[in-house]
PAMI-360430 format. One record per residue (C-alpha): residue in three letters; x, y, z. Coordinates in steps of 0.1 Angstrom, whole numbers, plus 5000, padded with zeros to 4 digits. Layout:
N
ALAXYZ
...
//
This chain:
270
MET267092493256
ASP266192793234
LEU263092653215
VAL261892843184
ARG259292713161
LEU260592753126
PRO258292823097
ALA256992513078
VAL255092673049
ALA257192983041
GLY257692993003
TYR254492792998
PHE251592943015
TYR253193293017
PRO256493453004
LEU259793333019
GLU261693663014
SER260993903040
GLY260794213019
ARG258194062995
LEU256193913024
ARG255994253042
GLN254894423010
GLU252294163002
VAL250794173038
GLU250894553039
GLY249294573005
LEU246494343015
LEU245794543046
HIS245794853028
LYS243294743002
ALA240994593029
HIS237594763030
ALA237094723068
SER238094983093
PRO239994923126
ASP237494883155
PRO238494893191
ARG235394683200
VAL236894383184
ARG237894113208
GLY237793793187
LEU238393703151
LEU237693403128
SER240393403099
PRO241093163072
HIS244492993068
ALA244892903032
GLY247793043009
TYR247593413006
PHE246893382969
TYR243493222979
SER242493373012
GLY244693673018
LYS242093923008
VAL239493763033
ALA242193743060
ALA243294103056
GLU239694223063
GLY239894063097
PHE243394183107
LYS242494543094
VAL239794553121
LEU241994393147
SER244694653140
ALA242794893161
TRP244694713191
ARG248094803177
GLY250194903207
ARG247494813232
ALA246994443228
ARG248494233257
ARG248393903241
ILE246693703213
LEU245293353219
LEU245593163187
LEU243192873182
GLY243792633153
PRO242992273141
SER245592003138
HIS245391893102
PHE247891613102
VAL248291473138
PRO245191323155
PHE244991353192
LEU242791423221
GLY242591773237
ALA244092103230
ALA247892113226
PHE250492373237
TYR254192353233
PRO256692583251
TYR258392733222
ARG259993063233
ALA258993213200
TRP257593133165
ALA259693243136
THR258593393102
PRO260593563076
LEU259593893092
GLY261293783126
GLU260093623158
VAL256793623176
ALA257193583214
VAL255093313231
ASP253293373265
LEU255093073282
GLU253493153316
GLY249993153302
GLY250592823284
SER251992663316
ARG248892773335
LEU246592603310
VAL248692283308
ALA248792273347
GLN244892253346
GLY245191923330
SER242591783305
PRO241791903279
PHE245192073277
LEU248491893272
THR251991963261
TYR252691793227
GLU254991913201
GLU254291683172
PRO251091843159
PHE252892183156
ARG255892083135
GLU254292093100
GLU250992263108
HIS249992573088
SER246892683106
LEU248492913130
GLU251592993111
VAL249993163082
LEU248293413105
LEU251493543120
PRO252793763093
PHE249493953094
LEU249893983132
GLN253394103128
VAL252394383106
ALA248994473121
LEU249894403158
PRO253794413160
ASP255494293192
THR252294133206
PRO252893783223
ILE250893483213
LEU249593183232
PRO249092923204
LEU246692613209
LEU246192333183
PHE243092133186
GLY242591763182
GLU239391623194
ALA238191843222
ASP234891973236
PRO234692343226
LYS232592433256
GLU235092273281
VAL237992443264
ALA236192783263
GLU235192743301
ALA238992693309
LEU239992993288
LEU237593223305
SER239593213336
GLU242693293316
LEU241393583296
GLY241993933307
GLU242194303298
GLY243894343263
ASP243593973253
LEU242393903218
VAL241193563205
VAL241793453169
ALA240393123156
SER241692973124
SER239392793099
ASP238492753064
LEU234992663056
SER233792383031
HIS236292193011
TYR236192082974
HIS232492122964
PRO231392292932
ASP231192672939
PRO227492702942
VAL227292392965
ALA230092542987
ARG228392882990
LYS225192723002
ARG226892513028
ASP228992793040
GLN225993013043
LYS224392753067
THR227592733087
LEU227993103089
GLU224293153100
LYS224992923129
ALA228193133138
LEU226393463136
ALA223693313159
LEU226393213184
ASP225192843180
VAL228292663195
GLU226892313186
GLY225992433151
VAL229392563145
ALA231092243161
GLN229092033135
GLY229592273105
GLU231792193076
ALA234992373085
CYS238392233091
GLY238692443122
HIS235192393135
LEU236292313169
PRO238592623175
TRP235792833159
ALA233092683182
THR235492753212
LEU235693123201
THR231793113196
ALA231392983232
LEU233693263246
ALA231693513226
ARG228393373239
SER229693393275
LEU231193743272
GLY228593913252
TRP230693953220
LYS228594003190
PRO229693833157
THR229694033123
LEU230593893090
LEU233394093074
ALA234093903042
TYR233493573024
ALA234993432993
THR235693092977
SER238992992961
ALA237193022926
GLU237593402929
ALA241293372929
SER241893062907
GLY238793082884
ASP238192712890
THR234592662901
SER234592282901
ARG236292212935
VAL236492522958
VAL237392602994
GLY235392873013
TYR236893133035
ALA235293383059
ALA236493673082
VAL234193713113
ALA234793973139
TYR233393943174
LEU232794273189
GLY232494363226
GLN232594713241
GLY236194803237
PRO238694753265
SER236094703292
ALA234294413272
LEU235894133293
ARG234494063327
//
């Protein structure tokens, strides 16, 4: 069976029409202040609608674009917002589709992880309506075209256990992107204070601190933190904003951050 994961939030989180979508993503990347950096190996990116978090996301993918034409694969780590389960799920879609076309999936890598057993499992339901990975794909299609992905959705899982398993899978040219927004629905000043504490934990590579932080993707982010700690990747904050900067509503906001994890270029993975 030819399995392709169809978009669930096109026309809602980002434009449905391909030309408009490409124009929006290219425009966001062009306006980003960050510079492509070949030292980058990991990235934290937000996953809200582009109106709210697109500017922050673009800062991260602009840095990641240094790997255009050179990246072997991108491991995508995101939270399951709607389906609770234990472990980290993979599903053998041949590709994920967006209005910009298809993104190939590394089926062999996913199969190797699932073959390890817990915490990995094959489970389709969490992927069907989930947006946390889908909204990253148009940025990847523009910044790193034709790069395969290995998408994992997290239920309840131990970030250190997942990171330890991923270490044996990571190789030259692999990049890791974790998907998470920060605090949700506080007044803007409160959100900024809470997010600052979470970001301080992340920048200190405090795995437990990130795992306990107020972020919907705290477990994927903590897994990236554990990988960075093991591999000597250094985190740097690229951008932070709240939804108030787009909507003007400061009463109930969501926080967004882009964090790059820098190694030493192509040789940063041992």
